ZAMARGU-4260 file (C-alpha; in steps of 0.2 Angstrom, whole numbers, plus 5000, padded with zeros to 4 digits):
<rodrens>
0) 4948/4546/4717 | 4958/4546/4701 | 4959/4529/4691 | 4977/4523/4692 | 4976/4518/4673
5) 4973/4537/4669 | 4989/4543/4677 | 5004/4548/4667 | 5019/4536/4667 | 5029/4536/4684
10) 5016/4547/4692 | 5007/4542/4708 | 4994/4547/4721 | 5001/4548/4738 | 4993/4537/4751
15) 4994/4531/4769 | 4988/4514/4772 | 4988/4500/4785 | 4985/4481/4784 | 4979/4469/4798
20) 4980/4450/4799 | 4964/4446/4809 | 4965/4433/4823 | 4949/4424/4822 | 4950/4416/4839
25) 4957/4431/4849 | 4956/4448/4842 | 4969/4454/4854 | 4982/4444/4844 | 4977/4453/4827
30) 4993/4458/4819 | 4993/4476/4811 | 5005/4484/4800 | 5001/4503/4800 | 5006/4520/4795
35) 5014/4515/4779 | 5018/4528/4765 | 5014/4522/4748 | 5010/4527/4730 | 4997/4521/4718
40) 5006/4521/4701 | 5000/4520/4684 | 5011/4505/4680 | 5014/4497/4697 | 5012/4500/4716
45) 5022/4497/4731 | 5008/4492/4743 | 5011/4477/4755 | 5022/4471/4769 | 5037/4460/4768
50) 5031/4449/4782 | 5017/4447/4794 | 5020/4431/4803 | 5031/4415/4801 | 5022/4402/4790
55) 5023/4389/4803 | 5013/4399/4815 | 5001/4405/4801 | 4997/4387/4797 | 4995/4382/4815
60) 4976/4381/4817 | 4977/4383/4835 | 4985/4401/4833 | 4968/4407/4825 | 4975/4416/4809
65) 4970/4402/4797 | 4952/4395/4801 | 4943/4383/4789 | 4957/4387/4776 | 4952/4405/4777
70) 4962/4420/4783 | 4955/4438/4785 | 4964/4454/4781 | 4958/4472/4785 | 4965/4486/4776
75) 4963/4505/4778 | 4968/4518/4765 | 4969/4537/4765 | 4973/4548/4750 | 4985/4563/4752
80) 4975/4575/4742 | 4989/4587/4739 | 5001/4574/4734 | 4995/4572/4716 | 5002/4584/4702
85) 4992/4584/4686 | 5006/4586/4673 | 5019/4573/4668 | 5034/4584/4673 | 5027/4589/4690
90) 5024/4571/4694 | 5041/4565/4689 | 5048/4579/4700 | 5036/4575/4715 | 5041/4557/4715
95) 5049/4553/4731 | 5065/4544/4729 | 5064/4536/4746 | 5047/4528/4742 | 5055/4521/4726
100) 5070/4514/4735 | 5058/4506/4748 | 5048/4499/4734 | 5063/4491/4726 | 5068/4483/4742
105) 5051/4476/4745 | 5050/4470/4728 | 5067/4461/4730 | 5062/4453/4746 | 5045/4447/4739
110) 5054/4439/4724 | 5067/4430/4735 | 5053/4423/4746 | 5043/4417/4730 | 5058/4410/4721
115) 5058/4391/4720 | 5073/4381/4724 | 5083/4372/4711 | 5073/4356/4707 | 5081/4340/4714
120) 5089/4329/4700 | 5085/4313/4709 | 5072/4305/4721 | 5085/4303/4734 | 5101/4313/4739
125) 5117/4304/4738 | 5122/4309/4756 | 5105/4305/4763 | 5105/4292/4777 | 5102/4274/4772
130) 5084/4268/4774 | 5085/4249/4777 | 5070/4239/4774 | 5074/4223/4783 | 5055/4219/4783
135) 5058/4200/4783 | 5069/4194/4798 | 5060/4177/4799 | 5044/4168/4793 | 5036/4171/4810
140) 5032/4189/4805 | 5014/4193/4800 | 5012/4194/4782 | 4999/4208/4784 | 5012/4218/4794
145) 5026/4215/4782 | 5015/4221/4767 | 5007/4235/4777 | 5025/4242/4780 | 5030/4239/4762
150) 5015/4247/4755 | 5016/4263/4766 | 5034/4266/4762 | 5037/4282/4752 | 5042/4280/4734
155) 5058/4289/4736 | 5064/4275/4748 | 5056/4261/4738 | 5066/4266/4722 | 5083/4268/4731
160) 5094/4255/4724 | 5100/4251/4741 | 5083/4244/4746 | 5079/4234/4730 | 5085/4217/4737
165) 5076/4219/4753 | 5060/4224/4745 | 5060/4209/4733 | 5064/4197/4747 | 5049/4204/4757
170) 5038/4202/4742 | 5044/4184/4739 | 5041/4180/4758 | 5023/4186/4757 | 5020/4176/4741
175) 5028/4160/4747 | 5022/4159/4765 | 5007/4170/4768 | 4998/4174/4751 | 4983/4164/4757
180) 4979/4177/4770 | 4975/4190/4757 | 4960/4191/4745 | 4961/4185/4728 | 4962/4202/4721
185) 4975/4207/4734 | 4985/4192/4730 | 4985/4195/4712 | 4991/4213/4714 | 5005/4207/4726
190) 5011/4195/4713 | 5010/4208/4699 | 5020/4220/4710 | 5034/4208/4712 | 5035/4205/4693
195) 5034/4223/4689 | 5044/4231/4703 | 5061/4230/4694 | 5053/4239/4679 | 5045/4252/4691
200) 5062/4255/4698 | 5070/4257/4680 | 5056/4269/4675 | 5059/4280/4690 | 5078/4280/4687
205) 5075/4285/4669 | 5064/4299/4674 | 5078/4305/4686 | 5090/4304/4671 | 5078/4314/4660
210) 5076/4327/4673 | 5095/4328/4675 | 5098/4330/4656 | 5084/4343/4654 | 5090/4353/4669
215) 5091/4371/4663 | 5110/4376/4663 | 5105/4394/4669 | 5100/4388/4686 | 5118/4390/4692
220) 5118/4408/4685 | 5102/4411/4694 | 5109/4404/4710 | 5123/4416/4709 | 5112/4431/4705
225) 5100/4426/4719 | 5115/4425/4731 | 5120/4442/4726 | 5102/4449/4727 | 5101/4442/4745
230) 5117/4451/4749 | 5111/4467/4742 | 5094/4465/4752 | 5104/4462/4768 | 5115/4477/4764
235) 5100/4487/4760 | 5092/4482/4777 | 5108/4488/4785 | 5108/4504/4776 | 5090/4507/4780
240) 5093/4504/4798 | 5108/4516/4797 | 5097/4529/4788 | 5083/4527/4801 | 5097/4530/4815
245) 5103/4545/4805 | 5086/4552/4803 | 5083/4550/4822 | 5099/4560/4825 | 5093/4573/4812
250) 5077/4575/4822 | 5086/4576/4838 | 5098/4589/4831 | 5083/4598/4822 | 5075/4599/4840
255) 5091/4606/4847 | 5093/4618/4833 | 5075/4624/4836 | 5079/4627/4854 | 5095/4636/4849
260) 5085/4647/4837 | 5072/4651/4850 | 5086/4656/4862 | 5095/4666/4849 | 5079/4675/4845
265) 5076/4678/4864 | 5094/4685/4866 | 5092/4696/4850 | 5075/4703/4857 | 5084/4706/4874
270) 5098/4715/4865 | 5086/4726/4856 | 5077/4730/4872 | 5094/4734/4881 | 5099/4745/4866
275) 5083/4755/4867 | 5085/4757/4886 | 5103/4762/4883 | 5098/4775/4870 | 5085/4782/4881
280) 5096/4784/4896 | 5110/4791/4885 | 5099/4805/4879 | 5093/4808/4897 | 5111/4809/4903
285) 5116/4821/4889 | 5101/4832/4893 | 5105/4832/4912 | 5123/4836/4908 | 5118/4850/4897
290) 5108/4857/4911 | 5122/4856/4923 | 5134/4865/4912 | 5121/4879/4910 | 5118/4880/4928
295) 5137/4880/4932 | 5139/4895/4919 | 5125/4905/4928 | 5133/4901/4945 | 5150/4907/4939
300) 5143/4923/4931 | 5133/4927/4947 | 5149/4923/4958 | 5159/4935/4947 | 5146/4949/4948
305) 5145/4947/4967 | 5164/4946/4969 | 5166/4962/4958 | 5152/4971/4969 | 5161/4966/4985
310) 5177/4972/4979 | 5170/4988/4973 | 5162/4992/4990 | 5178/4987/4999 | 5188/4998/4988
315) 5176/5013/4992 | 5177/5009/5010 | 5195/5010/5010 | 5195/5026/5001 | 5186/5035/5015
320) 5200/5031/5027 | 5214/5035/5016
</rodrens>
């Protein structure tokens, strides 16, 4: 097989390949994408499939596609030996436009799938629901429960300004009423957390502000371009479906044309045979007609001789009695 790096630019070797995502629990559920046309190019290739399986289903361990953080693929590749042209010009001419279009479509789809979303400018969204942390409703609540709830709360909720007062009140309640329930190290850390929590919030907000200011102004342009690209991909999918439908109709019409050509050939052969028979019988009829004319001439001549002989005899007989 020719090394792709040795190929002229834009030249490729035709291939047919298939890819299979192996189900490691039930082989009958293995997903196989097969009978794909492709090319191995000197600068790039268009191997691959847009999608095999939804990510949610892929990561579900009970489905059997991802086992022990391992997924298995099986690939088969066949090289079309007559698809490679040695010269640069022949390669350019042999490059299939349909393959190039499909390659561009796949590349756009894969890029859209890999494109990250615009980074969030804050830990929380302004329209997100309020997360009330009313951990302290009375001094009868267990300090351990209060602190466990507090320490397990995600940072994006803790730094929300709407929860600052509730958090500080909860820390104060633990320190003032139930600090003796914790170890010395835990108690020291709780008191330190109450002291440093306002500073922690300020640092988080500063980080958000830095992110907001450093946000690249081209993101909005990229979003517009991505939106246009998504529209083109959708349009391309629609056109591809239409092309497939037209190709199917073309195949049907080609099949019908093949039948028509076959019927036309049969009719032509039948016409030729009829013409041959017609020529033969016409010649035969002409011969028979000529024979009839010749026989009629002989009969007429014989009749004339007989008539002349009879008339002569009759005249002689009449002369004997005159």
